[in-house]
N, C-alpha and C positions, 0 to 999 in steps of 0.2 A: 474585395469581393473577400469575403470571411467564407459563407457558407460555400456547399459543394454546388448548389445552383447555382451562384457567382459566378463558381469558376465553368460551370458552362458556359454562360450567358458571358462569360466576357471572350472566352476564344471564339466565339460567332463576332462579337463586336472587337474585336483584337484584327480580324483575317479581315473583314469589311475597312476596317483602318487601313490595314499596312496595302492592301488593293488599290485602296482612294489613292495612297499615299498624305493620311492626313490623322489630325491626333483625335483621337475618342475621345468622348466624352463620357466618365467611368462614375462621377461623383452620385453620391444617393439622391433619391424623390426624383429622380426623370422620368419622364412621362414616355420613352421609350418602350416598347414590346420588344417582346421574340420573334413576334411576328413581324414587326416593321425591319430589324433587323435583318432578319430571314430574306425576308422582301428585295432588302439591300444586296445581300450576299446573291440569291438568285438571279439580280438583272447583273451581276456580274460577271456572270457565267460558270456559277457553281452552284454546287446540290447546296436544297433548301437549308437544309440541319445542319450545312458544315463537316456534311460525310463527304470523306477520300477513297480512290481506289487503290491497293496496294498489291506490292508482286511481293512476292518469295523470295530471299535473298538469296537462297539457295540453289532454288530452282530455276526459277525466274515466273514458274505460276503464279498466273491470279487469284488473290484470296479470293474464298468466296462469299464474304460477306467485308461490303462497308465499312471503315473505318473512321468514328471521330475524332479529329484531332486542331489545333489552331494554334496562336504564338499565345503563351501567360507568362505574368511575370510573375517570377519567385525570386522570396531570398530563402537563402542557403541557412538554414538553423546552425546553431554552436551546439549544439550535443552532441557528443561523441561518447564511445564507450568507454574511450581508455579515460575518462574524465568520471566514471561514472562506477566501474567493477572495483568492488568491495566483498571481503571476505573477511570472516573473525573466528578465531576458535577461541582466544581468552584474550582479557585485555581489563578495561579499569571498570568499574560501575559507582554508578552515586552513592553518597556517604547517607541520604537520607532512607533511600526504600532498599538500597544491595542490587538492585537493577540494572542489569548492561545499560553502559552510556548510549544516547543518540547520536547516530551522524558519523559521516564516511570520514570527514577532517580529523577526528575525535577516535577514532578509529573503535565506532562504539559498534554494537549489535546489529545485527539485521532484525526489522520489525517485524512480526509474529501479528496482527493485530486479530480484531473481531471480526471480518469475515474469513482468513486464515485461518481462526480456531472454528467458525461454524463449517467450511469447510471439511476438517480432522473429522467433527462432530458426525456429519452426513455420511462420511465414511465408516466411520465406528473403529478409527485409530485412537484409541481410549490411552495406549502405549505411548505414543508418539506425541502425544496431545500434552501428557505428562514428562516428557524428558522435555519437551520444548519448554512451556510454562512454567515449569514446576523445578525440574531437577540442572537446567541448563542455565535459570535465570536466577533463582532467590530463596533455594532453599535454605531451612536455615534451623537447628536442633533446640527446640525447647523443652523445659520440663514439667509436668503438670502434676499436682497433684488431686489424685483418686479422690479425695472425702470432698473437696467442695470445688471440685474444677479451676484453679485458678493456675495461673504460671507461681511455678516452686524457684527457689534460689538454686543454683549446685555447683559445687566446686568439684569437680569430678577429678582434680590432684588428688585430695584427701579423701574422694569420695563418701563428702558430706551433701546432705540435701537438708532443704529445707523448707516448708510452708508458712510463710508469714500471717496470713491469714488466719490458720486452724492452728496454729502450732504445731503442725506434723513433722515428724523427722525423722526421715532416712525410711521410712514405712510407706508403701501406699504412692507413691512417687513414682512417674511413668516417664520417658523421653518420650519423644514425637518430631519429627518435621514439616514443620509447614512452611507457608513463602511467608518472607520476612514483611513483606504489606502485612499480609493478612495480621503478625504478630504485632504491627504499627498500628494498625486499626485498633487492636484488640486493648491497647494502651491509649489510644487518644479516646476511646471509648469513657476507659478508666479517669480520664481527669476528668471527665464530666456524670462523676457518677455513676456509670452504667458497667457493671459487673457481667461481662460474657461469660460464659464458662462451657469449658471442654471439657466432653466425657468420651475419655478411653474405651474401650473394647475392653479392657480389664475390670474398670469401673463400671 
């Protein structure tokens, strides 16, 4: 019995089977109804719906309401908290997206999915959202040409900047931070001859 109603019916049927000292038929597609089981239970001297009178274990007083219970077959699940507990401050990232790896076995990051994102949006927690999905994930520094809006080449050690597209050198080139996945998407679009252009506040 998987469904909740199946649990309740099993309690009634098992109680009848125990009292009769026989095995009950728990297979599906049987014509036996709850009314039939209740009738059998009542004939054995028990309450029609399987309720029992209970007493308070501390005071010995009778409880005001009757309690429904009966024998039910259970199997213990192997899910234990020690097997699931997981946290991470820093660790490996994927080589393609530079985002944290997945999974407890790989010491991966905790998933912050679409539903969690929507929840934070509804709370108006924009700063926390930026920290989770950007700063703690795949923030990446790029240099953008303010003339054409395409990625520029930068050599920070020599303080040299150049845009190969419009031959712009060392002037009107901005440094911004974007998600690495965004940079990857732009490059994939460029490979298909689609040129996405970034416009900074300066440009």
